[in-house]
C-alpha positions as CSV (number, residue, x, y, z in Angstrom):
1,M,93.5,105.2,93.9
2,D,91.6,102.8,96.1
3,D,88.0,103.0,97.2
4,L,89.0,104.5,100.6
5,D,90.8,107.4,98.9
6,K,87.8,108.0,96.7
7,L,85.6,108.2,99.7
8,F,87.6,111.3,100.9
9,E,87.7,113.1,97.6
10,N,85.8,116.4,97.5
11,D,83.1,114.9,95.2
12,S,82.4,112.1,97.7
13,P,78.7,111.3,97.8
14,V,78.9,111.1,101.6
15,K,78.3,114.5,103.0
16,P,77.8,115.6,106.6
17,A,74.5,117.5,107.2
18,S,76.3,120.7,108.0
19,G,78.3,120.8,104.7
20,G,82.0,120.0,103.9
21,T,83.4,116.5,103.3
22,I,83.5,113.7,105.7
23,E,87.3,113.9,105.6
24,D,87.1,117.6,106.7
25,H,84.8,116.8,109.6
26,M,86.8,113.8,110.7
27,M,90.1,115.7,110.6
28,N,88.6,118.6,112.5
29,E,87.6,116.1,115.2
30,I,91.1,114.6,115.2
31,Q,93.0,118.0,115.1
32,A,91.4,119.0,118.4
33,C,93.0,115.9,120.0
34,W,96.3,115.9,118.1
35,A,99.5,117.1,119.8
36,L,102.5,117.2,117.5
37,P,105.8,115.9,119.0
38,A,108.5,118.4,119.7
39,Y,110.6,119.3,116.7
40,K,113.1,121.9,115.6
41,Q,112.6,124.7,113.1
42,G,113.6,123.3,109.7
43,D,112.7,119.7,110.6
44,I,110.7,118.0,107.8
45,L,107.5,116.6,109.2
46,P,106.5,113.7,107.0
47,E,102.9,112.8,106.1
48,T,101.4,110.0,108.2
49,K,98.5,107.7,107.3
50,V,96.7,105.7,109.9
51,T,93.7,103.5,109.3
52,A,91.0,102.7,111.9
53,N,87.8,100.6,112.0
54,V,84.9,102.2,113.7
55,G,81.5,101.0,114.9
56,K,78.1,102.6,114.0
57,D,78.3,104.6,117.2
58,G,81.7,106.0,116.1
59,S,83.7,104.0,118.6
60,L,87.0,102.3,117.7
61,L,86.9,98.6,116.8
62,G,90.5,97.7,117.7
63,D,93.7,99.7,117.6
64,P,94.5,102.1,114.7
65,I,97.2,100.9,112.3
66,I,100.0,103.0,110.9
67,L,100.1,102.7,107.1
68,K,102.7,105.3,106.3
69,S,105.2,107.2,108.4
70,G,108.6,108.7,108.3
71,K,111.4,106.3,109.0
72,D,113.4,108.5,111.4
73,T,112.7,109.1,115.1
74,L,110.6,112.2,114.4
75,G,108.5,110.3,111.8
76,R,107.8,107.5,114.2
77,Q,106.9,110.0,117.0
78,L,104.6,111.8,114.6
79,A,102.9,108.5,113.7
80,E,102.5,107.5,117.3
81,S,101.0,111.0,118.1
82,A,98.5,110.4,115.3
83,V,97.4,107.1,116.8
84,R,97.0,108.7,120.2
85,A,94.9,111.4,118.7
86,I,92.6,108.9,117.0
87,K,92.2,107.0,120.3
88,R,91.6,110.1,122.3
89,C,88.9,111.5,119.9
90,A,86.8,108.3,119.7
91,P,83.9,108.0,119.5
92,F,83.6,110.0,116.3
93,K,80.5,112.2,116.0
94,T,80.8,112.3,112.2
95,V,80.3,108.6,111.9
96,K,77.5,108.5,114.4
97,D,75.8,111.4,112.6
98,N,76.0,109.7,109.2
99,P,74.4,106.2,109.8
100,Q,73.3,106.0,106.1
101,A,77.0,106.0,105.2
102,Y,78.3,103.6,107.7
103,E,79.4,100.9,105.2
104,Q,81.6,103.5,103.6
105,L,82.8,104.9,107.0
106,R,83.5,101.7,108.8
107,T,87.2,101.8,107.8
108,I,88.7,105.2,107.7
109,I,92.2,106.3,106.5
110,F,93.3,109.5,108.2
111,N,96.0,111.6,106.4
112,F,98.0,113.6,108.9
113,K,99.8,116.4,107.0
114,P,101.7,118.5,109.5
115,S,102.9,120.8,106.7
116,A,99.3,121.9,106.2
117,L,99.0,123.2,109.8
């Protein structure tokens, strides 16, 4: 497990003021902007991981990068929808509201798990 994965564990020392983990708050922000691609019942929606660098104000510093996606058409569409959601949701309030944790939040890995929806 790398340092970024550790940041998003439930026992992370970085906590938003209103409770919950940073990952919970970041994914709540993203989910409001995320539109899943069209799929058929029974399709397997693969997990997608995307990384993004953010500024202290929560803005994106460059384009998000897909780290993991499905290899089929649906997997690629899912990954592209995740990138669009990250771009659409920036700037991130969670980063802006946690300036003391900026060094840990400057690079974020988002785990999109459609099966959890």
